[in-house]
C-alpha positions in Angstrom: -16.7 -25.1 -11.0 -15.5 -21.7 -9.5 -18.3 -19.3 -8.7 -17.2 -15.7 -8.2 -19.3 -13.3 -6.0 -20.2 -10.1 -7.4 -19.5 -7.0 -5.4 -20.9 -3.7 -5.6 -18.6 -0.9 -6.0 -19.3 0.3 -2.6 -18.1 -3.0 -1.1 -15.2 -2.8 -3.3 -14.3 0.5 -2.1 -14.7 -0.5 1.7 -12.3 -3.4 0.9 -9.7 -1.2 -0.6 -10.3 1.4 2.5 -9.6 -1.6 4.7 -6.5 -2.8 2.9 -5.1 0.7 3.3 -5.8 1.0 6.9 -5.3 -2.9 8.0 -2.3 -3.9 5.8 -0.3 -0.6 4.9 -1.2 1.5 7.9 -1.6 -1.1 10.7 0.6 -4.0 9.2 -1.8 -6.5 10.8 -0.6 -9.8 9.1 -4.2 -11.6 9.9 -5.7 -9.2 7.7 -3.8 -10.4 4.6 -5.5 -13.7 4.9 -8.9 -11.8 4.9 -8.2 -9.0 2.6 -5.6 -10.4 -0.2 -6.4 -13.2 -2.4 -4.1 -16.3 -2.3 -2.7 -15.2 -5.8 -2.6 -11.6 -4.9 -0.2 -9.9 -7.3 1.6 -6.6 -6.6 2.4 -4.8 -9.9 4.9 -2.0 -8.9 7.3 -3.3 -6.0 9.9 -4.7 -8.3 10.3 -8.4 -8.7 7.7 -9.7 -6.3 6.2 -13.1 -6.6 2.4 -13.4 -6.1 0.8 -14.6 -3.1 0.2 -13.6 0.7 3.7 -14.6 1.7 5.3 -12.1 -0.4 3.0 -9.4 0.7 3.9 -10.2 4.4 7.3 -9.9 3.2 6.8 -6.5 1.8 5.2 -5.1 4.9 8.0 -6.5 7.0 10.6 -4.4 4.9 8.2 -1.4 5.2 8.0 -1.7 8.7 11.7 -1.9 9.3 12.3 1.4 7.7 9.2 3.6 8.6 7.1 4.0 11.4 4.3 6.1 12.5 2.6 6.0 9.3 -0.6 8.0 8.6 -2.5 7.6 5.3 -5.3 10.5 4.5 -7.4 9.3 1.6 -8.2 12.3 -0.5 -10.5 10.5 -3.3 -12.1 6.9 -3.9 -13.1 5.9 -7.3 -14.6 2.8 -8.5 -15.8 1.1 -11.6 -16.3 -2.9 -12.2 -13.8 -4.6 -10.3 -11.2 -1.7 -10.0 -10.9 0.7 -7.3 -8.4 3.9 -7.4 -7.4 5.4 -4.2 -5.8 8.9 -4.0 -4.0 9.5 -0.8 -1.5 11.5 1.2 0.6 9.3 3.2 3.5 10.4 5.8 5.8 8.2 8.1 8.9 8.6 9.9 12.2 7.3 8.3 13.1 5.2 11.5 15.5 2.3 9.6 16.7 1.5 6.4 14.2 2.4 3.6 14.6 2.5 -0.2 18.4 1.7 0.4 18.6 5.0 2.7 19.7 4.5 6.1 17.5 6.0 9.0 17.4 9.8 9.1 14.6 10.5 11.6 13.0 12.6 9.2 9.2 12.8 8.6 8.2 12.7 5.0 4.9 13.4 3.2 3.9 12.3 -0.3 1.1 11.9 -2.7 0.0 8.4 -3.7 -2.3 6.7 -6.2 -3.2 3.1 -5.5 -5.3 0.8 -8.0 -6.8 -2.3 -6.5 -8.6 -5.1 -8.4 -11.0 -6.8 -6.1 -12.4 -10.3 -6.9 -14.7 -12.2 -4.5 -14.4 -9.6 -1.7 -10.3 -9.7 -1.8 -7.7 -7.6 -3.5 -6.4 -9.8 -6.2 -4.1 -7.2 -7.8 -2.5 -3.7 -6.9 -0.7 -1.2 -8.6 1.0 1.9 -7.0 2.3 5.2 -8.2 4.0 7.9 -5.9 6.2 11.0 -5.8 9.4 9.3 -5.8 11.4 12.2 -6.3 9.7 14.1 -3.4 10.2 11.2 -1.1 13.6 10.8 -2.0 14.6 14.4 -1.3 12.8 14.2 2.3 14.8 11.2 3.3 18.0 13.0 2.7 19.9 13.1 6.0 20.7 16.9 5.9 17.1 18.0 4.5 19.2 20.4 2.3 16.7 19.6 -1.1 13.5 20.3 1.0 
């Protein structure tokens, strides 16, 4: 018998905030075990299998491509097991990222993250961001900015 813990919306918001800070910003692999469910499912990173190992691989890819990330949370909205976070992110393009070689450019974009929280851990994640603006800011000459 599986017993699910019921979390308040405030607790779910805190888990989402911690996930952003500890997994996305600090890239702490130990935080994955605490904050991501064993069957963590990302829905927007392309064909990525569920699980913590895939999340760690995604973290490694991101850390090879960008450095000095800063995430500024603008809004956190929760209902039931879902938490939506609107934020502004910025980082330095210091390695190959999204198929583009390092330029040293710093980018700033708007993002929306949706987390599903189950038993005190993130079980699913969706992510939308301003892809056009990101690609323009990653251009080597910066002419499109």
